[in-house]
C-alpha positions as CSV (number, residue, x, y, z in Angstrom):
1,M,15.1,-4.4,-5.0
2,F,15.8,-6.2,-8.3
3,K,18.9,-5.2,-10.3
4,K,19.1,-6.2,-13.9
5,P,22.1,-5.3,-16.1
6,V,20.9,-3.5,-19.2
7,N,24.3,-3.4,-20.9
8,Q,27.9,-3.1,-19.8
9,Q,27.7,0.6,-19.1
10,S,24.4,1.0,-17.3
11,E,22.1,-0.8,-14.8
12,L,18.3,-0.6,-14.4
13,I,17.0,-0.7,-10.8
14,L,13.3,-1.6,-10.4
15,E,11.4,-1.1,-7.1
16,T,9.5,-4.3,-6.3
17,S,6.7,-2.8,-4.2
18,L,4.8,0.3,-3.3
19,Q,6.2,0.0,0.3
20,S,9.8,0.1,-0.9
21,F,8.9,3.1,-3.1
22,F,7.5,5.0,-0.1
23,F,10.4,3.9,2.1
24,D,12.9,5.4,-0.4
25,Q,10.8,8.6,-0.7
26,L,10.5,9.0,3.1
27,L,14.1,8.2,3.7
28,E,15.2,10.8,1.1
29,V,13.1,13.6,2.6
30,N,14.1,12.5,6.2
31,K,17.8,13.0,5.4
32,K,17.0,16.7,4.8
33,F,15.6,17.2,8.3
34,Q,17.8,18.9,10.9
35,S,16.9,16.0,13.3
36,P,16.1,13.0,11.2
37,L,13.7,10.4,12.5
38,P,15.1,6.9,13.2
39,N,15.0,4.4,10.3
40,E,12.5,2.2,12.3
41,T,10.0,5.0,12.2
42,I,10.6,5.6,8.5
43,Y,10.1,1.9,7.8
44,Y,6.9,1.7,9.9
45,S,5.6,4.8,8.1
46,S,6.3,3.2,4.7
47,L,4.3,0.2,5.8
48,V,1.4,2.4,6.8
49,M,1.4,4.2,3.4
50,D,1.6,0.9,1.6
51,K,-1.3,-0.6,3.7
52,F,-3.5,2.4,2.8
53,G,-2.7,1.9,-0.9
54,H,-5.7,-0.4,-0.7
55,S,-8.8,1.8,-0.3
56,N,-10.7,-0.8,1.7
57,E,-8.2,-0.1,4.5
58,Y,-8.9,3.6,4.5
59,Y,-12.7,3.3,4.7
60,E,-15.0,1.1,6.7
61,T,-18.3,-0.5,5.8
62,V,-21.2,0.0,8.2
63,D,-24.7,-1.4,7.4
64,G,-23.6,-2.1,3.9
65,R,-22.4,1.4,3.2
66,V,-18.8,2.5,2.7
67,R,-17.8,5.6,4.7
68,N,-14.9,7.4,6.3
69,K,-13.8,6.0,9.6
70,I,-15.0,8.2,12.5
71,L,-11.8,8.0,14.5
72,G,-12.9,9.8,17.7
73,I,-15.8,7.4,18.2
74,K,-13.6,4.4,17.3
75,L,-11.1,5.5,19.9
76,M,-13.8,5.7,22.6
77,E,-15.3,2.4,21.6
78,S,-11.9,0.7,21.6
79,T,-11.9,0.7,25.4
80,Q,-14.8,-1.8,25.4
81,L,-13.0,-4.3,23.1
82,E,-11.2,-7.4,24.1
83,R,-7.4,-7.0,24.4
84,K,-6.4,-8.2,20.9
85,E,-9.2,-6.3,19.2
86,Q,-8.4,-3.2,21.1
87,Q,-4.7,-3.5,20.0
88,R,-5.8,-3.8,16.3
89,S,-8.3,-1.0,16.7
90,L,-5.7,1.4,18.3
91,Q,-3.2,0.7,15.6
92,D,-5.7,1.2,12.8
93,I,-6.8,4.5,14.4
94,G,-3.2,5.8,14.8
95,D,-2.3,4.7,11.3
96,T,-5.4,6.2,9.7
97,A,-4.9,9.5,11.6
98,L,-1.2,9.6,10.6
99,L,-2.0,9.1,7.0
100,M,-4.8,11.7,7.1
101,C,-2.5,14.3,8.8
102,G,0.4,13.4,6.5
103,Y,-0.4,12.2,3.0
104,F,-4.0,13.4,2.9
105,Y,-3.4,16.7,4.8
106,D,-5.1,18.8,2.1
107,S,-8.3,16.8,2.3
108,I,-8.6,17.5,6.1
109,N,-9.3,21.1,5.2
110,E,-12.6,19.9,3.7
111,K,-13.8,18.2,6.9
112,L,-15.7,19.6,9.9
113,V,-12.8,19.0,12.3
114,D,-9.3,20.2,11.7
115,Y,-5.7,18.8,11.6
116,R,-5.2,19.2,15.4
117,Y,-8.2,16.9,16.1
118,Y,-6.8,14.1,14.0
119,Q,-3.3,14.6,15.4
120,E,-4.5,14.3,18.9
121,I,-6.6,11.2,18.1
122,G,-3.5,9.6,16.4
123,Q,-1.2,10.4,19.2
124,A,-3.6,9.1,21.8
125,A,-4.1,5.9,19.9
126,Y,-0.4,5.3,19.6
127,S,0.3,6.2,23.2
128,R,-2.4,3.7,24.4
129,L,-1.1,1.1,21.9
130,D,2.3,1.3,23.7
131,A,0.8,-0.5,26.7
132,F,-0.1,-3.4,24.5
133,V,3.1,-3.5,22.5
134,P,5.9,-2.1,24.8
135,S,8.6,-3.0,22.3
136,F,8.5,-3.1,18.5
137,Y,11.4,-3.4,16.0
138,D,13.6,-4.0,19.1
139,V,12.8,-0.4,20.2
140,N,11.4,0.0,23.7
141,S,8.3,2.3,23.8
142,F,8.2,2.4,20.0
143,Y,4.6,3.5,19.9
144,K,5.0,6.1,22.6
145,I,8.0,7.5,20.6
146,L,5.9,7.4,17.5
147,S,3.2,9.3,19.3
148,S,5.7,12.0,20.3
149,Q,7.1,12.2,16.7
150,F,3.6,12.2,15.1
151,E,3.6,15.8,13.8
152,T,7.2,15.5,12.4
153,L,6.2,12.2,10.7
154,A,3.0,13.8,9.3
155,N,5.1,16.7,7.9
156,L,7.5,14.1,6.3
157,M,4.5,12.4,4.6
158,Q,3.2,15.7,3.4
159,M,6.5,16.4,1.7
160,V,6.4,12.9,0.0
161,Q,2.8,13.6,-1.1
162,K,3.9,16.9,-2.7
163,T,6.5,14.9,-4.6
164,S,3.9,12.3,-5.6
165,S,1.7,15.1,-6.9
166,E,4.5,16.2,-9.2
167,Y,4.6,12.7,-10.5
168,Q,0.9,12.8,-11.3
169,T,1.3,16.0,-13.3
170,N,4.5,14.7,-15.0
171,P,4.7,10.9,-15.2
172,I,8.2,11.1,-16.7
173,L,9.4,12.2,-13.2
174,L,7.9,9.0,-11.7
175,F,9.6,6.9,-14.3
176,A,12.9,8.7,-13.9
177,N,13.0,8.5,-10.1
178,H,11.3,5.2,-9.6
179,H,13.2,3.3,-12.3
180,R,16.5,4.9,-11.9
181,V,19.0,4.2,-14.6
182,K,22.6,4.3,-13.4
183,A,25.5,4.6,-15.7
184,S,28.5,2.5,-14.6
C-alpha cells in the first residue's frame, strides 16, 4: 500500500494491486462472519482472485480453440500426470472451481452441471493436493483445511462479487472505497 500525503489534514491511500484490493474486500466481509476464516485462507483466496484476473488463466486452449476448463475430466486425467504436473493441475482445478463457485456463482446457473458438482470437484482437488503440499503458509494440512472451508470461502467470494457489481453500476463507489481519503 502506498501512502501519499495530500495536505496537512488528509491522506490519500492507493491500492497497488488487484490482489491487495481483493484481500481488503475479503477481509472486510470475513470480519462479519460468526466464525471468520483464518487470514492465511483469506490471503490465498485473494491470490486466486488476482490470478484469474487474467482471462488466459480461467480458460484453456485445446486444438487452437479457447474453451472453458472441463474440471471433472481434468481431475480424472491428473492421476496420470507426473508428480509436479499433478500438483499444478490439482491446484488449478481447485482454484478454478473455487472461483466458479464463489465469484462466478451466477454463471454456474447457466451450465449443464450445478454448483454442488463444482464444489465437490474443488474440494476433491484441494484434498488430493494436500498429499503433495502437506504444509503451506506454515499451516499443516492447509489444503485439506481449505477443502473443508470451500463452501464458506465460496460464499465469501460471492459477497465480494456482489460488492464489485455495485462498483460496476456506480464507479464512484469503487473510487471512494478503493482510493480511500482519510482526514487526519
